[in-house]
PATORLUM-520661 format. One record per atom (N, C-alpha, C): residue in one letter; x, y negated, z negated; atom name; residue number from 0. Coordinates in pm, whole numbers, plus 32768, in hexadecimal, padded with zeros to 4 digits. Example, Ala and Ser with C-alpha at 12.3 -4.5 7.8 and 13.67 -1.06 7.14 Angstrom:
2
+------+------+------+------+------+------+
| resn |    u |    v |    w | name | resi |
+------+------+------+------+------+------+
|    A | 8527 | 8239 | 7CF4 |    N |    0 |
|    A | 84CE | 81C2 | 7CF4 |   CA |    0 |
|    A | 8528 | 814A | 7CF4 |    C |    0 |
|    S | 8505 | 80E1 | 7D3C |    N |    1 |
|    S | 8557 | 806A | 7D36 |   CA |    1 |
|    S | 850A | 7FFD | 7CED |    C |    1 |
+------+------+------+------+------+------+
***
This chain:
108
+------+------+------+------+------+------+
| resn |    u |    v |    w | name | resi |
+------+------+------+------+------+------+
|    X | 8053 | 8076 | 8000 |    N |    0 |
|    X | 8000 | 8000 | 8000 |   CA |    0 |
|    X | 8058 | 7F84 | 8000 |    C |    0 |
|    X | 802F | 7F21 | 8057 |    N |    1 |
|    X | 807E | 7EA7 | 8061 |   CA |    1 |
|    X | 8054 | 7E46 | 7FF5 |    C |    1 |
|    X | 80BB | 7E00 | 7FC3 |    N |    2 |
|    X | 80A1 | 7D9A | 7F5D |   CA |    2 |
|    X | 809F | 7D10 | 7FA0 |    C |    2 |
|    X | 8050 | 7CB2 | 7F6B |    N |    3 |
|    X | 8054 | 7C2A | 7F9F |   CA |    3 |
|    X | 80DF | 7BEF | 7F8C |    C |    3 |
|    X | 8101 | 7B8E | 7FE1 |    N |    4 |
|    X | 8187 | 7B54 | 7FE1 |   CA |    4 |
|    X | 81AC | 7B18 | 7F5A |    C |    4 |
|    X | 8150 | 7AD4 | 7F1B |    N |    5 |
|    X | 816D | 7A95 | 7E9A |   CA |    5 |
|    X | 8194 | 7AFA | 7E30 |    C |    5 |
|    X | 8150 | 7B6B | 7E2A |    N |    6 |
|    X | 8170 | 7BD4 | 7DC8 |   CA |    6 |
|    X | 81F8 | 7C10 | 7DE9 |    C |    6 |
|    X | 8211 | 7C28 | 7E68 |    N |    7 |
|    X | 8293 | 7C61 | 7E91 |   CA |    7 |
|    X | 8305 | 7C03 | 7E6D |    C |    7 |
|    X | 82F1 | 7B7D | 7E89 |    N |    8 |
|    X | 835A | 7B1D | 7E66 |   CA |    8 |
|    X | 8372 | 7B1A | 7DD0 |    C |    8 |
|    X | 8309 | 7B1D | 7D80 |    N |    9 |
|    X | 8319 | 7B1C | 7CEF |   CA |    9 |
|    X | 8368 | 7B96 | 7CC0 |    C |    9 |
|    X | 8355 | 7C07 | 7D01 |    N |   10 |
|    X | 8398 | 7C82 | 7CD7 |   CA |   10 |
|    X | 8429 | 7C87 | 7D04 |    C |   10 |
|    X | 844A | 7C48 | 7D78 |    N |   11 |
|    X | 84CF | 7C58 | 7DB2 |   CA |   11 |
|    X | 8525 | 7BDA | 7DB3 |    C |   11 |
|    X | 84ED | 7B67 | 7D95 |    N |   12 |
|    X | 853A | 7AEA | 7D98 |   CA |   12 |
|    X | 8530 | 7AA7 | 7D11 |    C |   12 |
|    X | 85A0 | 7A77 | 7CE0 |    N |   13 |
|    X | 85A2 | 7A3A | 7C5B |   CA |   13 |
|    X | 8564 | 79AE | 7C5C |    C |   13 |
|    X | 8543 | 797D | 7BE5 |    N |   14 |
|    X | 8508 | 78F7 | 7BD7 |   CA |   14 |
|    X | 8569 | 788D | 7C08 |    C |   14 |
|    X | 85EA | 789E | 7BEE |    N |   15 |
|    X | 864E | 783C | 7C1A |   CA |   15 |
|    X | 8651 | 7833 | 7CB3 |    C |   15 |
|    X | 8640 | 78A6 | 7CF6 |    N |   16 |
|    X | 8640 | 78A8 | 7D88 |   CA |   16 |
|    X | 85C5 | 785E | 7DBC |    C |   16 |
|    X | 8551 | 7871 | 7D7B |    N |   17 |
|    X | 84D7 | 7829 | 7DA1 |   CA |   17 |
|    X | 84EE | 7793 | 7D98 |    C |   17 |
|    X | 8525 | 7768 | 7D26 |    N |   18 |
|    X | 853C | 76D9 | 7D11 |   CA |   18 |
|    X | 85A0 | 76A1 | 7D75 |    C |   18 |
|    X | 8603 | 76EF | 7D98 |    N |   19 |
|    X | 8666 | 76C2 | 7DFA |   CA |   19 |
|    X | 8624 | 76B0 | 7E83 |    C |   19 |
|    X | 85D3 | 7712 | 7EAA |    N |   20 |
|    X | 858E | 7709 | 7F2B |   CA |   20 |
|    X | 852F | 7691 | 7F2C |    C |   20 |
|    X | 84E5 | 767E | 7EC1 |    N |   21 |
|    X | 8488 | 760D | 7EB8 |   CA |   21 |
|    X | 84D5 | 758A | 7EBF |    C |   21 |
|    X | 8546 | 7581 | 7E7B |    N |   22 |
|    X | 8597 | 7507 | 7E7D |   CA |   22 |
|    X | 85CA | 74EA | 7F0A |    C |   22 |
|    X | 85FE | 7550 | 7F4D |    N |   23 |
|    X | 8632 | 753D | 7FD6 |   CA |   23 |
|    X | 85C2 | 7511 | 8034 |    C |   23 |
|    X | 854E | 7550 | 802A |    N |   24 |
|    X | 84DD | 7529 | 807E |   CA |   24 |
|    X | 84AF | 749A | 8060 |    C |   24 |
|    X | 84B0 | 7472 | 7FE2 |    N |   25 |
|    X | 8489 | 73EA | 7FBD |   CA |   25 |
|    X | 84EB | 7384 | 7FF6 |    C |   25 |
|    X | 856D | 73A2 | 7FED |    N |   26 |
|    X | 85D3 | 7347 | 8024 |   CA |   26 |
|    X | 85C3 | 733C | 80BC |    C |   26 |
|    X | 85AC | 73AD | 8100 |    N |   27 |
|    X | 8596 | 73AA | 8190 |   CA |   27 |
|    X | 8519 | 7359 | 81B4 |    C |   27 |
|    X | 84AF | 7366 | 8166 |    N |   28 |
|    X | 8434 | 731B | 8180 |   CA |   28 |
|    X | 844A | 7286 | 816F |    C |   28 |
|    X | 8492 | 7260 | 8108 |    N |   29 |
|    X | 84B0 | 71D2 | 80F2 |   CA |   29 |
|    X | 8509 | 719D | 8162 |    C |   29 |
|    X | 856C | 71EC | 818A |    N |   30 |
|    X | 85C1 | 71C3 | 81FA |   CA |   30 |
|    X | 8572 | 71B0 | 827B |    C |   30 |
|    X | 8517 | 720A | 8296 |    N |   31 |
|    X | 84C3 | 71FF | 830D |   CA |   31 |
|    X | 846A | 7183 | 8305 |    C |   31 |
|    X | 8435 | 7166 | 828E |    N |   32 |
|    X | 83E0 | 70F0 | 827C |   CA |   32 |
|    X | 842F | 7070 | 8296 |    C |   32 |
|    X | 84AB | 706A | 8265 |    N |   33 |
|    X | 8500 | 6FF5 | 827E |   CA |   33 |
|    X | 851C | 6FE7 | 8313 |    C |   33 |
|    X | 853B | 7056 | 8354 |    N |   34 |
|    X | 8554 | 7054 | 83E5 |   CA |   34 |
|    X | 84D8 | 7021 | 8430 |    C |   34 |
|    X | 8464 | 7052 | 840A |    N |   35 |
|    X | 83E7 | 7027 | 844A |   CA |   35 |
|    X | 83CF | 6F93 | 8434 |    C |   35 |
|    X | 83E9 | 6F62 | 83BD |    N |   36 |
|    X | 83D4 | 6ED4 | 839E |   CA |   36 |
|    X | 842E | 6E7D | 83F4 |    C |   36 |
|    X | 84AE | 6E9E | 83FC |    N |   37 |
|    X | 850A | 6E4C | 844C |   CA |   37 |
|    X | 84E9 | 6E56 | 84E0 |    C |   37 |
|    X | 84C3 | 6ECD | 850D |    N |   38 |
|    X | 84A1 | 6EDE | 859B |   CA |   38 |
|    X | 8425 | 6E8D | 85BE |    C |   38 |
|    X | 83C1 | 6E8C | 8566 |    N |   39 |
|    X | 8348 | 6E3F | 8582 |   CA |   39 |
|    X | 8365 | 6DA9 | 8583 |    C |   39 |
|    X | 83BF | 6D7C | 852D |    N |   40 |
|    X | 83E5 | 6CEE | 852C |   CA |   40 |
|    X | 842A | 6CC9 | 85B0 |    C |   40 |
|    X | 8482 | 6D21 | 85E1 |    N |   41 |
|    X | 84C5 | 6D08 | 8661 |   CA |   41 |
|    X | 8461 | 6D06 | 86D4 |    C |   41 |
|    X | 8403 | 6D63 | 86D1 |    N |   42 |
|    X | 839D | 6D68 | 873C |   CA |   42 |
|    X | 8342 | 6CEE | 8737 |    C |   42 |
|    X | 8323 | 6CBE | 86BF |    N |   43 |
|    X | 82D0 | 6C47 | 86B3 |   CA |   43 |
|    X | 8319 | 6BCE | 86ED |    C |   43 |
|    X | 839B | 6BC3 | 86D1 |    N |   44 |
|    X | 83EA | 6B56 | 8709 |   CA |   44 |
|    X | 83F2 | 6B61 | 87A1 |    C |   44 |
|    X | 8406 | 6BDA | 87D4 |    N |   45 |
|    X | 840C | 6BEE | 8865 |   CA |   45 |
|    X | 8387 | 6BCB | 88A5 |    C |   45 |
|    X | 831A | 6BEE | 8862 |    N |   46 |
|    X | 8295 | 6BCD | 8896 |   CA |   46 |
|    X | 8282 | 6B36 | 889D |    C |   46 |
|    X | 82B0 | 6AEF | 8838 |    N |   47 |
|    X | 82A5 | 6A5D | 8838 |   CA |   47 |
|    X | 82FA | 6A22 | 88A9 |    C |   47 |
|    X | 8372 | 6A5A | 88BF |    N |   48 |
|    X | 83C8 | 6A2B | 892C |   CA |   48 |
|    X | 8385 | 6A41 | 89B3 |    C |   48 |
|    X | 8346 | 6AB3 | 89C4 |    N |   49 |
|    X | 8302 | 6AD2 | 8A43 |   CA |   49 |
|    X | 828C | 6A72 | 8A56 |    C |   49 |
|    X | 8242 | 6A58 | 89EC |    N |   50 |
|    X | 81D0 | 69FC | 89F5 |   CA |   50 |
|    X | 8201 | 6971 | 8A1D |    C |   50 |
|    X | 8270 | 6943 | 89E3 |    N |   51 |
|    X | 82A8 | 68C0 | 8A07 |   CA |   51 |
|    X | 82D4 | 68BF | 8A99 |    C |   51 |
|    X | 8312 | 692C | 8AC8 |    N |   52 |
|    X | 833E | 6934 | 8B53 |   CA |   52 |
|    X | 82C7 | 6930 | 8BB3 |    C |   52 |
|    X | 825C | 6975 | 8B90 |    N |   53 |
|    X | 81E4 | 6974 | 8BE6 |   CA |   53 |
|    X | 81A9 | 68E8 | 8BEC |    C |   53 |
|    X | 81A3 | 68A3 | 8B7A |    N |   54 |
|    X | 816F | 681B | 8B79 |   CA |   54 |
|    X | 81C7 | 67BF | 8BCD |    C |   54 |
|    X | 824B | 67D3 | 8BC6 |    N |   55 |
|    X | 82A7 | 6783 | 8C18 |   CA |   55 |
|    X | 8290 | 679C | 8CAC |    C |   55 |
|    X | 827A | 681C | 8CCF |    N |   56 |
|    X | 825F | 683D | 8D5B |   CA |   56 |
|    X | 81DC | 67FF | 8D8A |    C |   56 |
|    X | 8177 | 67FE | 8D32 |    N |   57 |
|    X | 80F8 | 67C0 | 8D58 |   CA |   57 |
|    X | 810D | 672B | 8D73 |    C |   57 |
|    X | 815C | 66EA | 8D1E |    N |   58 |
|    X | 8179 | 665C | 8D34 |   CA |   58 |
|    X | 81C7 | 6646 | 8DB5 |    C |   58 |
|    X | 8226 | 669E | 8DCF |    N |   59 |
|    X | 8275 | 6692 | 8E4A |   CA |   59 |
|    X | 821E | 66A9 | 8EC4 |    C |   59 |
|    X | 81C2 | 6708 | 8EBC |    N |   60 |
|    X | 816B | 6723 | 8F30 |   CA |   60 |
|    X | 8111 | 66AB | 8F4B |    C |   60 |
|    X | 80E5 | 6666 | 8EE2 |    N |   61 |
|    X | 8095 | 65EE | 8EF4 |   CA |   61 |
|    X | 80E6 | 6581 | 8F3A |    C |   61 |
|    X | 8164 | 6572 | 8F11 |    N |   62 |
|    X | 81BC | 6510 | 8F51 |   CA |   62 |
|    X | 81D6 | 6534 | 8FE3 |    C |   62 |
|    X | 81E7 | 65B4 | 8FFE |    N |   63 |
|    X | 81FE | 65E0 | 9088 |   CA |   63 |
|    X | 8182 | 65C6 | 90DD |    C |   63 |
|    X | 810C | 65E3 | 90A7 |    N |   64 |
|    X | 8091 | 65C8 | 90F1 |   CA |   64 |
|    X | 8085 | 6533 | 9110 |    C |   64 |
|    X | 80A6 | 64DF | 90AF |    N |   65 |
|    X | 809E | 644E | 90C4 |   CA |   65 |
|    X | 8101 | 6422 | 9131 |    C |   65 |
|    X | 817A | 645C | 912F |    N |   66 |
|    X | 81DE | 6439 | 9194 |   CA |   66 |
|    X | 81B2 | 6466 | 921F |    C |   66 |
|    X | 817A | 64DC | 9229 |    N |   67 |
|    X | 814B | 650F | 92AA |   CA |   67 |
|    X | 80D8 | 64BA | 92DC |    C |   67 |
|    X | 807E | 6494 | 9283 |    N |   68 |
|    X | 800E | 643E | 92AB |   CA |   68 |
|    X | 8041 | 63B7 | 92DC |    C |   68 |
|    X | 80A7 | 6382 | 9298 |    N |   69 |
|    X | 80E0 | 6303 | 92C1 |   CA |   69 |
|    X | 811F | 630E | 934C |    C |   69 |
|    X | 8166 | 637B | 9362 |    N |   70 |
|    X | 81A4 | 6390 | 93E6 |   CA |   70 |
|    X | 8137 | 639F | 9451 |    C |   70 |
|    X | 80CE | 63E9 | 9430 |    N |   71 |
|    X | 8061 | 63FE | 948F |   CA |   71 |
|    X | 801C | 637A | 94B3 |    C |   71 |
|    X | 8010 | 6321 | 9450 |    N |   72 |
|    X | 7FD0 | 62A1 | 9469 |   CA |   72 |
|    X | 8025 | 6247 | 94C2 |    C |   72 |
|    X | 80A7 | 625A | 94C0 |    N |   73 |
|    X | 8102 | 6204 | 950C |   CA |   73 |
|    X | 813A | 6247 | 9589 |    C |   73 |
|    X | 80FB | 62AF | 95B4 |    N |   74 |
|    X | 812D | 62F2 | 962B |   CA |   74 |
|    X | 8116 | 629C | 96A7 |    C |   74 |
|    X | 8162 | 62B6 | 970E |    N |   75 |
|    X | 815C | 6264 | 9786 |   CA |   75 |
|    X | 80DE | 627C | 97D7 |    C |   75 |
|    X | 80AF | 62F6 | 97DE |    N |   76 |
|    X | 8034 | 6313 | 9827 |   CA |   76 |
|    X | 7FCF | 634B | 97C7 |    C |   76 |
|    X | 7F51 | 632D | 97E2 |    N |   77 |
|    X | 7EE8 | 6357 | 9787 |   CA |   77 |
|    X | 7E69 | 6370 | 97D5 |    C |   77 |
|    X | 7E2D | 63E3 | 97C1 |    N |   78 |
|    X | 7DAB | 6402 | 97FE |   CA |   78 |
|    X | 7D3F | 63D5 | 979E |    C |   78 |
|    X | 7CE5 | 6380 | 97CD |    N |   79 |
|    X | 7C7E | 634B | 9775 |   CA |   79 |
|    X | 7BF2 | 6376 | 979C |    C |   79 |
|    X | 7BE4 | 63D4 | 97F6 |    N |   80 |
|    X | 7B60 | 6409 | 9815 |   CA |   80 |
|    X | 7B2D | 63DA | 989B |    C |   80 |
|    X | 7AAF | 63FB | 98B5 |    N |   81 |
|    X | 7A71 | 63DB | 9935 |   CA |   81 |
|    X | 7A2A | 6355 | 992E |    C |   81 |
|    X | 7A2D | 630C | 999D |    N |   82 |
|    X | 79EA | 628B | 99A7 |   CA |   82 |
|    X | 7954 | 62A1 | 99B4 |    C |   82 |
|    X | 7901 | 6256 | 997D |    N |   83 |
|    X | 790C | 61DB | 992D |   CA |   83 |
|    X | 790B | 61F4 | 9896 |    C |   83 |
|    X | 7905 | 6272 | 986A |    N |   84 |
|    X | 78FF | 628D | 97DA |   CA |   84 |
|    X | 7982 | 626E | 9792 |    C |   84 |
|    X | 79EB | 6250 | 97DC |    N |   85 |
|    X | 7A6E | 6236 | 979F |   CA |   85 |
|    X | 7A8C | 61A2 | 978F |    C |   85 |
|    X | 7A2D | 614B | 97A9 |    N |   86 |
|    X | 7A47 | 60BB | 97A3 |   CA |   86 |
|    X | 7A70 | 608D | 9717 |    C |   86 |
|    X | 7A35 | 60C4 | 96AF |    N |   87 |
|    X | 7A5C | 609E | 9626 |   CA |   87 |
|    X | 7AEC | 60C5 | 960B |    C |   87 |
|    X | 7B15 | 613B | 9635 |    N |   88 |
|    X | 7B9F | 6168 | 9621 |   CA |   88 |
|    X | 7C00 | 6112 | 9671 |    C |   88 |
|    X | 7BDA | 60ED | 96EB |    N |   89 |
|    X | 7C30 | 6096 | 973D |   CA |   89 |
|    X | 7C3D | 600E | 96F9 |    C |   89 |
|    X | 7BD0 | 5FDB | 96C1 |    N |   90 |
|    X | 7BD4 | 5F5A | 967B |   CA |   90 |
|    X | 7C33 | 5F60 | 9603 |    C |   90 |
|    X | 7C2A | 5FCA | 95B3 |    N |   91 |
|    X | 7C84 | 5FDB | 953F |   CA |   91 |
|    X | 7D16 | 5FE4 | 956C |    C |   91 |
|    X | 7D2E | 602C | 95D8 |    N |   92 |
|    X | 7DB5 | 603C | 960C |   CA |   92 |
|    X | 7DEE | 5FB7 | 9639 |    C |   92 |
|    X | 7D9E | 5F66 | 967B |    N |   93 |
|    X | 7DCC | 5EE2 | 96A9 |   CA |   93 |
|    X | 7DE7 | 5E85 | 9634 |    C |   93 |
|    X | 7D98 | 5E8D | 95CA |    N |   94 |
|    X | 7DB0 | 5E3A | 9554 |   CA |   94 |
|    X | 7E33 | 5E60 | 950E |    C |   94 |
|    X | 7E56 | 5EDF | 950D |    N |   95 |
|    X | 7ED0 | 5F0E | 94CA |   CA |   95 |
|    X | 7F4D | 5EF5 | 951C |    C |   95 |
|    X | 7F40 | 5EE3 | 959C |    N |   96 |
|    X | 7FB6 | 5EDB | 95F3 |   CA |   96 |
|    X | 8005 | 5E5C | 95D6 |    C |   96 |
|    X | 8089 | 5E66 | 95E0 |    N |   97 |
|    X | 80E1 | 5DF4 | 95C8 |   CA |   97 |
|    X | 812C | 5DCC | 9647 |    C |   97 |
|    X | 8127 | 5E1E | 96AD |    N |   98 |
|    X | 816A | 5E01 | 972C |   CA |   98 |
|    X | 8108 | 5E15 | 979E |    C |   98 |
|    X | 813C | 5E32 | 9810 |    N |   99 |
|    X | 80EB | 5E44 | 9888 |   CA |   99 |
|    X | 809C | 5EC6 | 9880 |    C |   99 |
|    X | 801F | 5EC1 | 98AD |    N |  100 |
|    X | 7FCB | 5F38 | 98B2 |   CA |  100 |
|    X | 7FAB | 5F52 | 9944 |    C |  100 |
|    X | 7FCE | 5FC8 | 9973 |    N |  101 |
|    X | 7FAD | 5FF0 | 99FB |   CA |  101 |
|    X | 7F43 | 605D | 99F4 |    C |  101 |
|    X | 7ED7 | 604A | 9A3E |    N |  102 |
|    X | 7E69 | 60A8 | 9A3A |   CA |  102 |
|    X | 7E64 | 60F3 | 9ABF |    C |  102 |
|    X | 7E61 | 6177 | 9AB7 |    N |  103 |
|    X | 7E58 | 61CA | 9B2E |   CA |  103 |
|    X | 7DD1 | 6211 | 9B29 |    C |  103 |
|    X | 7D8B | 620C | 9B98 |    N |  104 |
|    X | 7D09 | 624D | 9B9E |   CA |  104 |
|    X | 7D07 | 62B1 | 9C11 |    C |  104 |
|    X | 7CC4 | 631C | 9BFC |    N |  105 |
|    X | 7CB6 | 6383 | 9C63 |   CA |  105 |
|    X | 7C26 | 6384 | 9C90 |    C |  105 |
|    X | 7C11 | 6373 | 9D11 |    N |  106 |
|    X | 7B8A | 636E | 9D47 |   CA |  106 |
|    X | 7B6E | 63F0 | 9D8F |    C |  106 |
|    X | 7B00 | 642E | 9D6A |    N |  107 |
|    X | 7ADA | 64AD | 9DAA |   CA |  107 |
|    X | 7A61 | 6498 | 9DFF |    C |  107 |
+------+------+------+------+------+------+
***
């Protein structure tokens, strides 16, 4: 007949051995807890760094969009749509111009 593990340990292992095993396991558990604590602190800091980098990229993308829009507004040629629905856009373009404006029209 098999005996439960606890009864077998009591019969074959001394009390000092039990206490030694419990002490070693307790020290290992505390060591693991310290490792987990420091690792989580490092990961929290890394997460904050990543969040800051993403926010910086969002700001940079906004600046890039603004620069591209500015370039698009100052391009040499511009399609403003079909006549006569484009008269408002042509008027805005003429008001913004600082030099000569040449208008090319295609007649079909």
